[in-house]
ROMARKE-692175 format. One record per residue: residue in one letter; z, x, y of N, C-alpha, C in turn. Coordinates in nm, 2 decimals. Atoms other than C-alpha are relative to their C-alpha. Layout:
! ROMARKE-692175
vexmar,n.z,n.x,n.y,ca.z,ca.x,ca.y,c.z,c.x,c.y
A,Z,X,Y,Z,X,Y,Z,X,Y
...
This chain:
! ROMARKE-692175
vexmar,n.z,n.x,n.y,ca.z,ca.x,ca.y,c.z,c.x,c.y
M,-0.03,0.03,-0.14,16.90,5.50,8.66,-0.13,-0.04,0.07
S,0.12,0.04,-0.07,16.65,5.31,8.88,-0.04,0.09,0.11
K,0.05,-0.10,-0.10,16.43,5.54,9.09,0.00,-0.07,0.14
S,0.01,0.07,-0.13,16.42,5.27,9.37,0.13,-0.01,0.07
F,-0.13,0.01,-0.06,16.79,5.27,9.42,0.04,0.12,0.08
D,-0.03,-0.11,-0.09,16.89,5.49,9.71,0.15,-0.01,0.03
F,-0.14,-0.01,-0.02,17.26,5.58,9.70,0.04,0.03,0.15
R,-0.04,-0.04,-0.14,17.25,5.72,10.06,-0.01,-0.12,0.09
R,0.01,0.12,-0.09,17.15,5.38,10.21,0.07,-0.12,-0.05
A,-0.07,0.12,0.06,17.34,5.15,9.97,0.14,-0.02,0.07
R,-0.13,0.03,-0.05,17.65,4.97,10.08,0.10,0.04,-0.11
P,-0.10,-0.04,0.10,17.98,5.07,9.91,0.01,-0.09,-0.12
W,-0.01,0.09,0.12,18.00,4.76,9.69,-0.12,0.01,-0.09
E,0.12,-0.02,0.08,17.64,4.82,9.58,0.01,0.12,-0.09
V,-0.02,-0.12,0.08,17.72,5.17,9.47,0.10,-0.02,-0.11
A,-0.10,0.03,0.10,18.03,5.05,9.29,-0.05,-0.08,-0.12
L,0.06,0.09,0.11,17.84,4.78,9.09,-0.10,0.08,-0.08
T,0.10,-0.08,0.08,17.56,5.03,9.00,0.07,0.10,-0.09
V,-0.07,-0.09,0.08,17.80,5.29,8.88,0.07,-0.07,-0.12
F,-0.06,0.08,0.11,17.99,5.03,8.67,-0.10,-0.04,-0.10
A,0.10,0.05,0.09,17.67,4.90,8.52,-0.05,0.12,-0.09
L,0.04,-0.11,0.08,17.56,5.25,8.42,0.10,0.06,-0.09
S,-0.11,-0.05,0.08,17.90,5.34,8.28,0.04,-0.09,-0.11
A,-0.05,0.10,0.10,17.96,5.02,8.08,-0.04,0.03,-0.14
P,0.04,-0.03,0.14,17.76,5.13,7.77,0.09,0.11,-0.06
L,-0.08,-0.11,0.05,17.97,5.44,7.75,0.15,-0.04,-0.03
L,-0.14,0.05,0.02,18.30,5.24,7.77,0.01,-0.09,-0.11
L,0.00,0.11,0.10,18.20,4.98,7.52,0.07,0.04,-0.13
P,-0.07,-0.03,0.13,18.31,5.16,7.20,0.15,0.00,0.01
L,-0.14,0.00,-0.01,18.66,5.19,7.33,0.06,-0.14,0.00
S,-0.05,0.13,-0.01,18.69,4.82,7.39,-0.03,-0.08,-0.13
T,0.04,0.08,0.12,18.52,4.70,7.07,0.06,0.06,-0.13
A,-0.05,-0.06,0.12,18.64,4.95,6.81,0.15,0.03,0.00
G,-0.14,-0.03,-0.01,18.99,5.00,6.94,0.02,0.14,0.04
S,-0.01,-0.13,-0.07,19.09,5.29,7.16,0.05,0.11,-0.09
Q,-0.06,-0.10,0.08,19.31,5.47,6.91,-0.09,0.05,-0.11
G,0.09,-0.04,0.10,19.06,5.46,6.63,-0.12,0.08,0.05
F,0.11,-0.07,-0.06,18.78,5.57,6.86,0.03,0.14,0.03
V,-0.05,-0.13,-0.04,18.97,5.86,7.00,0.02,0.09,-0.12
R,-0.04,-0.07,0.13,19.10,5.96,6.65,-0.13,0.05,-0.06
Q,0.13,-0.03,0.07,18.74,5.96,6.51,-0.07,0.11,0.08
A,0.07,-0.10,-0.09,18.60,6.16,6.81,0.06,0.13,-0.01
V,-0.08,-0.12,0.01,18.87,6.42,6.79,-0.02,0.06,-0.13
A,0.02,-0.05,0.13,18.83,6.45,6.42,-0.13,0.06,-0.02
Q,0.13,-0.06,0.01,18.46,6.51,6.45,-0.01,0.14,0.06
E,0.00,-0.13,-0.06,18.52,6.79,6.69,0.08,0.10,-0.08
M,-0.08,-0.09,0.08,18.79,6.94,6.47,-0.07,0.05,-0.13
Q,0.07,-0.04,0.12,18.56,6.94,6.17,-0.09,0.12,0.02
Q,0.08,-0.12,-0.03,18.37,7.22,6.34,0.08,0.12,-0.03
V,-0.09,-0.11,0.03,18.68,7.43,6.27,0.00,0.02,-0.15
D,-0.01,-0.03,0.14,18.68,7.60,5.93,0.15,0.00,-0.04
T,-0.14,0.01,0.04,19.01,7.48,5.78,0.01,0.02,-0.16
S,0.00,-0.01,0.15,18.93,7.59,5.42,0.11,0.10,-0.04
K,-0.11,-0.09,0.04,19.20,7.87,5.43,0.10,0.00,0.12
V,-0.10,0.02,-0.11,19.50,7.77,5.64,0.13,0.07,-0.03
V,-0.14,-0.05,0.01,19.83,7.95,5.71,0.08,-0.10,0.08
V,-0.08,0.11,-0.06,20.09,7.69,5.78,0.14,0.06,0.04
I,-0.13,-0.05,-0.05,20.41,7.78,5.99,0.08,-0.11,0.04
G,-0.09,0.11,-0.03,20.69,7.53,5.98,0.01,-0.09,-0.12
G,-0.02,0.08,0.12,20.85,7.34,5.70,-0.05,-0.14,0.00
A,0.05,0.13,-0.02,20.77,7.00,5.83,-0.15,-0.01,-0.02
L,0.15,0.01,0.00,20.40,7.08,5.87,-0.05,0.03,-0.15
T,0.04,-0.03,0.14,20.38,7.22,5.51,0.02,-0.13,-0.08
E,-0.03,0.13,0.07,20.54,6.89,5.38,-0.11,-0.10,0.04
I,0.10,0.10,-0.04,20.28,6.69,5.58,-0.13,0.04,-0.07
V,0.12,-0.03,0.07,19.99,6.89,5.44,0.00,-0.04,-0.15
Y,-0.01,0.05,0.14,20.11,6.82,5.09,0.00,-0.15,-0.01
A,0.00,0.14,0.00,20.18,6.46,5.17,-0.14,-0.06,0.02
L,0.14,0.04,-0.02,19.81,6.43,5.28,-0.08,0.04,-0.12
G,0.08,-0.04,0.12,19.70,6.58,4.95,-0.10,0.11,0.04
E,0.09,-0.11,-0.05,19.54,6.88,5.14,0.05,0.14,-0.03
E,-0.07,-0.13,0.03,19.75,7.16,4.99,-0.10,0.10,-0.05
G,0.10,-0.10,0.05,19.44,7.32,4.84,-0.06,0.09,0.11
R,0.05,-0.08,-0.11,19.35,7.45,5.18,0.10,0.12,0.04
L,-0.11,-0.10,-0.04,19.68,7.66,5.21,-0.02,0.13,-0.07
V,0.01,-0.13,0.06,19.66,8.03,5.16,0.13,0.08,0.03
A,-0.13,-0.06,-0.03,20.01,8.12,5.30,0.09,-0.10,0.07
R,-0.10,0.09,-0.07,20.33,7.97,5.44,0.10,0.09,0.07
D,-0.11,-0.08,-0.05,20.63,8.08,5.64,0.12,-0.02,-0.09
S,-0.12,0.01,0.09,20.98,8.12,5.49,0.08,-0.13,0.01
T,-0.07,0.13,0.00,21.10,7.78,5.61,-0.07,-0.11,-0.08
S,0.08,0.10,0.07,20.83,7.61,5.41,0.04,0.01,-0.15
M,-0.05,-0.01,0.14,21.03,7.56,5.08,-0.02,-0.13,-0.07
Y,0.02,0.13,0.07,20.93,7.20,5.00,-0.14,-0.05,0.03
P,-0.05,0.02,0.14,20.77,7.08,4.79,0.01,0.14,-0.07
R,-0.03,-0.12,0.07,20.86,7.34,4.53,-0.13,0.08,-0.02
E,0.13,-0.07,0.02,20.49,7.42,4.47,-0.04,0.09,0.11
A,0.03,-0.08,-0.12,20.47,7.56,4.82,0.06,0.14,-0.01
M,-0.07,-0.13,0.02,20.70,7.85,4.71,-0.10,0.10,-0.07
K,0.09,-0.09,0.07,20.41,7.99,4.51,-0.10,0.07,0.09
L,0.09,-0.06,-0.10,20.21,8.06,4.83,0.06,0.13,0.05
P,-0.05,-0.13,-0.06,20.24,8.41,4.99,0.08,-0.04,0.13
D,-0.09,0.02,-0.11,20.52,8.42,5.25,-0.03,0.10,0.11
V,0.03,-0.08,-0.11,20.43,8.55,5.59,0.12,0.03,0.09
G,-0.12,-0.03,-0.08,20.79,8.56,5.72,0.06,-0.12,0.07
Y,-0.07,0.11,-0.08,21.03,8.36,5.93,-0.08,-0.04,0.12
M,0.09,0.06,-0.11,20.86,8.13,6.18,0.03,0.06,0.14
R,-0.03,-0.05,-0.13,21.04,8.29,6.47,-0.01,0.15,0.01
A,0.01,-0.15,0.01,20.98,8.65,6.36,-0.13,0.04,-0.07
L,0.12,-0.02,0.07,20.62,8.65,6.26,-0.06,0.14,0.04
S,0.07,-0.12,-0.02,20.41,8.96,6.22,-0.15,-0.03,0.00
P,0.14,0.03,0.00,20.04,8.93,6.33,-0.07,0.06,-0.12
E,0.06,-0.07,0.11,19.94,9.18,6.06,0.02,-0.08,-0.13
G,-0.03,0.07,0.12,20.12,8.98,5.79,-0.08,-0.13,-0.01
V,0.07,0.13,0.00,19.95,8.65,5.89,-0.15,0.03,-0.03
M,0.14,-0.02,0.01,19.60,8.80,5.92,-0.04,0.07,-0.13
A,0.02,-0.07,0.13,19.64,8.99,5.59,-0.06,-0.09,-0.11
V,0.04,0.10,0.10,19.57,8.67,5.40,-0.14,-0.06,0.04
N,0.13,0.04,-0.05,19.24,8.63,5.59,-0.02,-0.15,0.02
P,0.02,0.15,-0.03,19.29,8.27,5.72,-0.12,-0.03,0.08
T,0.10,0.05,-0.09,19.02,8.07,5.88,0.06,-0.09,0.11
A,-0.07,0.08,-0.10,19.28,7.87,6.07,0.15,0.01,-0.02
I,-0.15,-0.01,0.00,19.65,7.87,6.16,0.06,-0.13,0.06
L,-0.06,0.12,-0.04,19.87,7.57,6.19,0.15,0.03,0.02
A,-0.14,-0.04,-0.02,20.21,7.63,6.36,0.08,-0.10,0.08
I,-0.08,0.10,-0.07,20.50,7.42,6.48,0.04,0.07,0.13
E,-0.05,-0.05,-0.13,20.61,7.46,6.84,0.13,0.07,-0.01
G,-0.12,-0.08,0.02,20.88,7.72,6.87,-0.02,0.12,-0.09
S,0.03,-0.12,0.08,20.72,7.97,6.64,-0.01,0.12,0.09
G,0.00,-0.11,-0.09,20.72,8.32,6.76,0.01,0.13,-0.08
P,-0.02,-0.02,-0.14,20.77,8.58,6.89,-0.12,-0.02,0.08
A,0.11,0.03,-0.09,20.55,8.51,7.19,-0.11,0.11,-0.01
D,0.10,-0.10,0.00,20.37,8.85,7.17,-0.08,-0.01,-0.13
A,0.07,0.01,0.13,20.29,8.79,6.80,-0.10,-0.12,0.01
L,0.09,0.11,-0.02,20.14,8.45,6.89,-0.12,0.03,0.08
A,0.11,-0.04,-0.09,19.94,8.60,7.17,-0.11,0.08,-0.08
V,0.10,-0.08,0.08,19.78,8.85,6.92,-0.08,-0.09,-0.09
L,0.07,0.09,0.10,19.70,8.57,6.67,-0.10,-0.09,0.08
K,0.09,0.08,-0.08,19.55,8.35,6.94,-0.12,0.07,0.05
S,0.12,-0.08,-0.05,19.33,8.63,7.07,-0.09,0.05,-0.11
S,0.07,-0.06,0.11,19.21,8.72,6.73,-0.13,-0.08,-0.03
G,0.12,0.08,0.03,18.95,8.44,6.73,0.02,-0.10,-0.11
I,-0.04,0.10,0.11,19.12,8.25,6.44,0.05,-0.13,0.07
P,-0.04,0.13,-0.06,19.15,7.88,6.54,0.15,-0.02,-0.02
F,-0.15,0.01,0.00,19.52,7.82,6.62,0.04,-0.13,0.06
E,-0.05,0.13,-0.05,19.68,7.48,6.65,0.15,-0.01,0.00
T,-0.15,0.01,-0.01,20.03,7.43,6.78,0.04,-0.15,0.00
V,-0.04,0.14,0.02,20.20,7.11,6.68,0.14,-0.02,0.07
P,-0.12,0.02,-0.07,20.47,6.98,6.92,0.12,-0.03,-0.09
E,-0.13,0.03,0.08,20.83,6.97,6.79,0.06,-0.12,0.07
G,-0.07,0.12,-0.06,21.04,6.66,6.84,0.09,-0.06,-0.11
F,-0.10,0.05,0.09,21.33,6.48,6.69,0.03,-0.15,0.00
D,-0.01,0.15,0.01,21.26,6.11,6.67,-0.13,-0.05,-0.08
R,0.11,0.06,0.08,21.02,5.87,6.50,-0.14,0.03,0.06
V,0.13,-0.03,-0.07,20.74,5.92,6.76,-0.05,0.14,-0.03
A,0.04,-0.14,0.03,20.75,6.29,6.71,-0.05,0.03,-0.14
I,0.04,-0.02,0.14,20.72,6.27,6.33,-0.14,-0.05,-0.02
L,0.13,0.06,0.01,20.42,6.04,6.35,-0.11,0.08,0.07
K,0.09,-0.08,-0.08,20.26,6.26,6.61,-0.04,0.13,-0.08
K,0.02,-0.11,0.08,20.30,6.56,6.38,-0.11,-0.03,-0.11
I,0.09,0.04,0.11,20.12,6.38,6.10,-0.14,-0.02,0.06
D,0.13,0.03,-0.07,19.84,6.27,6.34,-0.07,0.13,0.03
I,0.06,-0.13,-0.04,19.78,6.62,6.47,-0.05,0.08,-0.12
V,0.03,-0.08,0.12,19.79,6.79,6.13,-0.13,-0.07,-0.07
G,0.11,0.07,0.06,19.55,6.52,5.98,-0.13,0.02,0.08
T,0.12,-0.02,-0.08,19.31,6.55,6.27,-0.05,0.14,-0.01
F,0.04,-0.14,0.01,19.31,6.93,6.26,-0.07,0.03,-0.13
L,0.06,-0.02,0.13,19.23,6.92,5.89,-0.12,-0.09,-0.03
G,0.11,0.09,0.01,18.96,6.66,5.95,0.01,-0.12,-0.10
V,-0.03,0.12,0.08,19.13,6.38,5.75,0.08,-0.10,0.07
P,-0.08,0.09,-0.09,19.23,6.13,6.02,0.04,-0.13,-0.08
E,-0.04,0.12,0.07,19.22,5.83,5.78,0.11,0.02,-0.09
K,-0.12,-0.03,0.08,19.46,5.99,5.54,0.12,0.01,0.09
A,-0.11,-0.01,-0.10,19.68,6.07,5.84,0.05,-0.14,0.04
K,-0.04,0.14,-0.04,19.67,5.71,5.95,0.08,-0.07,-0.10
A,-0.07,0.06,0.11,19.77,5.59,5.61,0.14,0.05,-0.02
L,-0.13,-0.06,0.01,20.06,5.84,5.59,0.09,-0.04,0.12
E,-0.08,0.04,-0.11,20.17,5.75,5.94,0.06,-0.14,-0.02
E,-0.04,0.14,0.03,20.19,5.38,5.84,0.12,0.00,-0.10
K,-0.10,-0.01,0.10,20.39,5.46,5.53,0.13,0.06,0.05
V,-0.12,-0.06,-0.05,20.63,5.70,5.69,0.07,-0.08,0.11
G,-0.05,0.08,-0.11,20.67,5.48,6.00,0.08,-0.12,-0.05
A,-0.07,0.12,0.06,20.77,5.18,5.79,0.13,0.04,-0.06
D,-0.12,-0.05,0.07,21.02,5.38,5.59,0.10,0.04,0.11
L,-0.09,-0.04,-0.11,21.17,5.53,5.91,0.06,-0.13,0.07
D,-0.04,0.12,-0.06,21.19,5.18,6.07,0.12,-0.06,-0.08
A,-0.10,0.06,0.09,21.39,5.05,5.77,0.13,0.08,0.00
A,-0.12,-0.08,0.00,21.63,5.34,5.76,0.07,0.00,0.13
I,-0.06,0.00,-0.13,21.69,5.35,6.13,0.07,-0.14,0.03
A,-0.06,0.13,-0.02,21.75,4.97,6.14,0.12,-0.02,-0.08
E,-0.12,0.02,0.08,22.00,4.98,5.86,0.11,0.08,0.06
A,-0.10,-0.09,-0.06,22.19,5.27,6.02,0.05,-0.06,0.13
A,-0.04,0.05,-0.13,22.19,5.09,6.36,0.09,-0.13,-0.01
K,-0.08,0.12,0.02,22.38,4.79,6.21,0.15,0.03,0.02
R,-0.14,-0.03,-0.01,22.71,4.98,6.23,0.04,-0.01,0.15
P,-0.05,0.02,-0.14,22.91,4.88,6.54,0.04,0.14,0.06
E,-0.03,-0.13,-0.07,22.96,5.15,6.80,0.15,0.04,-0.02
S,-0.14,-0.03,0.01,23.34,5.13,6.76,0.03,0.06,-0.13
E,-0.03,-0.05,0.13,23.31,5.23,6.40,-0.08,0.13,-0.03
R,0.08,-0.11,0.03,23.07,5.52,6.44,0.08,0.13,0.01
K,-0.07,-0.13,0.01,23.20,5.87,6.35,-0.06,0.10,0.10
R,0.04,-0.11,-0.09,23.19,6.16,6.59,-0.02,0.13,-0.09
V,0.04,-0.11,0.09,23.01,6.45,6.42,-0.03,0.13,0.08
L,0.03,-0.13,-0.06,23.02,6.81,6.52,-0.08,0.09,-0.09
F,0.09,-0.08,0.08,22.73,7.01,6.39,0.02,0.14,0.03
V,-0.02,-0.14,-0.02,22.82,7.37,6.35,-0.11,0.09,-0.06
L,0.11,-0.09,0.05,22.53,7.61,6.32,0.05,0.13,-0.06
S,-0.06,-0.13,0.05,22.74,7.92,6.28,0.13,0.03,0.08
F,-0.12,-0.05,-0.07,23.06,8.10,6.39,-0.04,0.14,0.05
Q,0.03,-0.13,-0.06,23.00,8.39,6.63,0.13,0.05,0.07
N,-0.12,-0.06,-0.05,23.30,8.61,6.70,0.12,-0.10,0.01
G,-0.11,0.09,0.01,23.53,8.33,6.60,-0.03,-0.13,0.08
K,0.03,0.11,-0.07,23.36,8.08,6.83,-0.10,-0.09,-0.07
V,0.09,0.10,0.06,23.19,7.76,6.71,-0.13,-0.01,0.07
M,0.14,0.02,-0.06,22.81,7.76,6.77,-0.04,-0.15,-0.04
A,0.02,0.14,0.03,22.75,7.38,6.80,-0.13,-0.05,0.06
A,0.13,0.06,-0.04,22.45,7.15,6.85,0.03,-0.10,0.12
G,-0.01,0.09,-0.12,22.41,6.98,7.19,-0.12,-0.10,-0.01
G,0.11,0.09,-0.01,22.14,6.74,7.31,-0.13,0.07,-0.03
H,0.13,-0.05,0.02,21.77,6.78,7.23,-0.01,0.10,-0.11
T,0.00,-0.08,0.12,21.83,6.94,6.89,-0.03,-0.09,-0.12
A,0.03,0.07,0.13,21.73,6.84,6.54,0.13,-0.07,-0.05
A,-0.13,0.05,0.05,22.10,6.80,6.46,0.04,-0.13,0.08
D,-0.03,0.11,-0.09,22.16,6.57,6.76,-0.09,-0.12,-0.04
G,0.09,0.11,0.04,21.85,6.36,6.66,0.04,-0.07,-0.13
I,-0.03,0.06,0.13,21.95,6.31,6.30,0.13,-0.07,0.00
I,-0.13,0.06,-0.01,22.31,6.23,6.38,-0.01,-0.14,0.06
G,0.01,0.12,-0.07,22.21,5.96,6.62,-0.08,-0.11,-0.08
L,0.08,0.09,0.08,21.94,5.81,6.39,0.08,-0.05,-0.12
S,-0.08,0.04,0.12,22.20,5.80,6.10,0.12,-0.08,0.04
G,-0.11,0.09,-0.03,22.45,5.59,6.29,0.13,0.08,0.04
G,-0.12,-0.08,-0.05,22.68,5.88,6.41,-0.01,0.03,0.15
I,0.00,-0.04,-0.14,22.77,6.02,6.75,0.02,0.15,0.00
N,-0.02,-0.14,-0.02,22.72,6.38,6.84,0.13,0.03,0.08
A,-0.13,-0.02,-0.07,23.07,6.50,6.93,-0.01,0.08,0.13
T,0.01,-0.07,-0.13,22.94,6.72,7.21,-0.04,-0.09,0.11
D,0.03,0.10,-0.10,22.84,6.40,7.39,-0.10,0.04,0.11
G,0.11,-0.04,-0.10,22.53,6.55,7.56,0.05,0.09,0.11
A,-0.05,-0.08,-0.11,22.74,6.79,7.76,-0.09,0.12,0.03
F,0.09,-0.11,-0.02,22.47,7.06,7.71,-0.12,-0.03,-0.10
E,0.12,0.01,0.09,22.13,7.10,7.54,-0.01,0.13,-0.08
G,0.02,-0.12,0.09,22.04,7.33,7.25,0.13,0.03,-0.07
Y,-0.12,-0.04,0.08,22.30,7.53,7.06,0.08,0.10,0.09
K,-0.08,-0.08,-0.09,22.59,7.68,7.24,0.14,0.03,-0.06
P,-0.14,-0.03,0.05,22.92,7.86,7.16,0.10,-0.08,0.08
L,-0.10,0.09,-0.07,23.21,7.63,7.24,0.14,0.08,0.01
T,-0.13,-0.05,-0.01,23.55,7.73,7.37,0.09,-0.08,-0.10
D,-0.09,0.07,0.09,23.85,7.63,7.15,0.03,-0.14,0.07
E,-0.04,0.12,-0.07,23.94,7.37,7.42,-0.11,-0.10,-0.02
A,0.11,0.09,0.01,23.59,7.22,7.40,-0.01,-0.06,-0.14
V,0.00,0.05,0.14,23.61,7.19,7.02,0.11,-0.11,-0.01
V,-0.11,0.10,0.02,23.95,7.01,7.04,-0.03,-0.13,0.08
N,0.03,0.12,-0.08,23.83,6.78,7.32,-0.11,-0.08,-0.06
A,0.11,0.08,0.06,23.52,6.68,7.12,0.05,-0.10,-0.10
K,-0.07,0.10,0.09,23.76,6.51,6.87,-0.10,-0.04,-0.11
P,0.09,0.04,0.11,23.51,6.53,6.58,0.08,-0.06,-0.12
D,-0.06,0.06,0.12,23.58,6.30,6.28,-0.06,0.08,-0.12
V,0.07,-0.07,0.11,23.34,6.51,6.07,-0.05,0.13,0.05
I,0.06,-0.13,-0.03,23.24,6.88,6.08,-0.12,0.01,-0.10
M,0.12,0.00,0.09,22.88,6.91,5.95,-0.06,0.14,0.01
L,0.06,-0.13,0.01,22.72,7.24,5.84,-0.12,-0.01,-0.10
M,0.11,-0.01,0.10,22.40,7.34,5.66,0.06,0.06,-0.13
D,-0.04,-0.05,0.13,22.44,7.40,5.29,-0.07,0.13,-0.03
R,0.06,-0.13,0.03,22.38,7.77,5.24,0.09,0.08,-0.10
P,-0.09,-0.07,0.10,22.54,7.89,4.91,0.00,0.15,0.02
G,-0.01,-0.15,-0.02,22.68,8.24,4.95,0.00,0.04,0.14
H,0.00,-0.04,-0.14,22.65,8.23,5.33,0.09,-0.08,0.08
G,-0.08,0.07,-0.09,22.88,8.13,5.60,0.14,-0.02,-0.05
S,-0.15,0.01,0.03,23.25,8.02,5.59,0.02,-0.11,-0.11
S,-0.04,0.11,0.09,23.41,7.82,5.31,0.06,-0.12,0.07
D,-0.06,0.11,-0.06,23.55,7.48,5.37,0.14,0.03,0.05
E,-0.13,-0.04,-0.03,23.90,7.62,5.37,0.01,0.08,0.13
E,0.00,-0.08,-0.12,23.81,7.88,5.63,-0.04,-0.08,0.13
V,0.04,0.09,-0.11,23.64,7.62,5.85,0.12,-0.08,0.05
L,-0.12,0.09,-0.03,23.95,7.39,5.84,0.11,0.08,0.06
K,-0.11,-0.08,-0.05,24.18,7.68,5.93,-0.04,0.06,0.14
H,0.04,-0.05,-0.13,23.98,7.77,6.25,0.10,-0.06,0.10
P,-0.10,0.04,-0.10,24.23,7.76,6.54,-0.03,-0.13,0.07
A,0.04,0.12,-0.07,24.04,7.48,6.72,-0.03,-0.11,-0.09
I,0.03,0.11,0.09,23.90,7.28,6.43,0.12,-0.05,-0.07
S,-0.12,0.04,0.07,24.24,7.27,6.27,0.08,-0.11,0.08
L,-0.06,0.10,-0.09,24.35,7.05,6.56,-0.08,-0.13,0.01
T,0.09,0.11,-0.01,24.08,6.79,6.51,0.02,-0.11,-0.10
P,-0.01,0.10,0.11,24.07,6.46,6.32,-0.08,0.04,-0.12
A,0.08,-0.05,0.12,23.81,6.62,6.09,0.09,0.08,-0.09
A,-0.08,-0.09,0.08,24.06,6.88,5.98,0.11,-0.09,-0.07
A,-0.10,0.09,0.05,24.33,6.61,5.94,-0.04,-0.07,-0.13
N,0.06,0.08,0.11,24.10,6.42,5.70,-0.08,0.09,-0.10
K,0.07,-0.10,0.08,23.95,6.74,5.55,-0.15,-0.05,-0.02
A,0.14,0.06,0.00,23.61,6.59,5.64,-0.10,0.11,0.04
I,0.11,-0.10,-0.02,23.35,6.87,5.59,-0.12,-0.05,-0.07
L,0.13,0.05,0.05,22.99,6.77,5.53,-0.10,0.11,0.00
R,0.10,-0.10,0.01,22.73,7.01,5.40,-0.13,-0.06,-0.05
M,0.13,0.06,0.05,22.36,6.92,5.37,-0.11,0.10,0.01
D,0.12,-0.09,0.00,22.03,7.08,5.30,-0.06,0.00,0.14
G,0.05,-0.01,-0.14,21.91,7.21,5.64,-0.14,-0.05,0.02
L,0.14,0.04,-0.01,21.54,7.17,5.57,-0.02,-0.15,-0.01
H,0.01,0.15,0.02,21.58,6.81,5.45,0.06,-0.07,0.12
L,-0.07,0.07,-0.10,21.83,6.71,5.72,-0.07,0.02,0.14
L,0.04,-0.04,-0.13,21.67,6.89,6.02,-0.16,0.01,0.01
G,0.14,-0.02,0.01,21.30,6.90,5.92,-0.08,-0.09,0.09
F,0.08,0.10,-0.07,21.18,6.58,6.09,-0.15,0.00,-0.04
G,0.14,0.01,0.05,20.88,6.54,5.87,0.00,-0.13,-0.09
P,0.02,0.12,0.08,20.78,6.29,5.60,0.12,-0.05,-0.07
R,-0.12,0.04,0.08,21.12,6.29,5.43,0.12,-0.04,0.09
T,-0.11,0.02,-0.09,21.33,6.21,5.74,0.07,-0.13,-0.03
A,-0.06,0.13,0.03,21.39,5.85,5.64,0.11,0.02,-0.11
S,-0.10,-0.03,0.11,21.56,5.98,5.32,0.12,0.08,0.06
A,-0.10,-0.07,-0.06,21.76,6.22,5.53,0.10,-0.09,0.08
I,-0.08,0.09,-0.07,21.88,5.94,5.75,0.09,-0.08,-0.09
R,-0.07,0.07,0.10,21.99,5.74,5.45,0.11,0.08,-0.06
D,-0.09,-0.09,0.06,22.16,6.04,5.29,0.12,0.03,0.09
L,-0.11,-0.03,-0.09,22.36,6.13,5.60,0.08,-0.13,0.03
N,-0.07,0.12,-0.02,22.45,5.77,5.67,0.10,-0.03,-0.12
K,-0.09,0.02,0.11,22.59,5.74,5.32,0.11,0.10,-0.01
A,-0.10,-0.11,0.00,22.77,6.07,5.34,0.11,-0.03,0.10
L,-0.10,0.03,-0.11,22.94,5.96,5.67,0.08,-0.12,-0.03
Y,-0.07,0.13,0.01,23.03,5.60,5.57,0.02,-0.05,-0.14
G,-0.01,0.05,0.14,22.99,5.56,5.20,0.11,0.06,-0.09
K,-0.10,-0.07,0.08,23.27,5.79,5.09,0.13,0.02,0.09
T,-0.12,-0.02,-0.07,23.63,5.86,5.18,0.05,0.14,-0.03
G,-0.05,-0.13,0.02,23.83,6.18,5.21,-0.10,0.11,0.03
N,0.08,-0.11,-0.03,23.64,6.50,5.19,-0.15,-0.03,-0.03
V,0.13,0.05,0.02,23.28,6.39,5.24,-0.10,0.11,-0.06
S,0.08,-0.10,0.06,23.15,6.72,5.11,-0.01,-0.01,-0.15
Q,0.00,0.01,0.15,23.23,6.61,4.75,-0.09,-0.11,-0.04
């Protein structure tokens, strides 16, 4: 800054020009190197100060991303939803992502913790965050943008932004192709899908808007039978189930758990739906279907094929 320039006596436009001139060199990298690359590199350099040599990962999608980045050597433990790839099962299990124990997580002596939004309980997270161990929360989301953001945040946290960028490009292209193919189906031909999370006291616990089930149904060319009447998961009255007019009842595939197809079709409300008339029950791997990670394009294709590529009982 010039010592002869007096801001107190300068006219407003002179001050503005001087500030711009002094700031221009600082702004130059953003305009010449590309803002996204510049910010990614800057954030990555800051993250590299965090020791991520021993990471506990909480959330199946995040675990898949770490493996897809080729950085699985950093992992020292996982949560119980992290079951893919199969190699991840060899890691110590710190428990279900929504029922974590601070003692269990810290017992593996992590240098950093990577957790999906929605992990808990809140008091356990508060203890972990106050322990001094670097803790990164990755936002949850159920669309293309959310998946790529997860990859970006995980890659940046681990200090491998270029690997993350390459994975984003690969996953993004695969998603675009799968979504475009599913979108070709005319609205008039799209099936109404009722995703049933569970049965509570005889009532159907179904997926509404802003859920992973709602997201994957839409991306796969289907229509959520609850029609956005509510958000999250909610028990439905028998009348609401009948009025939803689902063509397909979709459930998570949990061998040995939950109701059989016959029991589902005999439910007082479901028995009155088009899905029951056609015996259309669809069961899929919950982690694959609802994970919203690197494999979601595959899940979109699988669900689309299950909905429209077969006739009769789509669970077969």
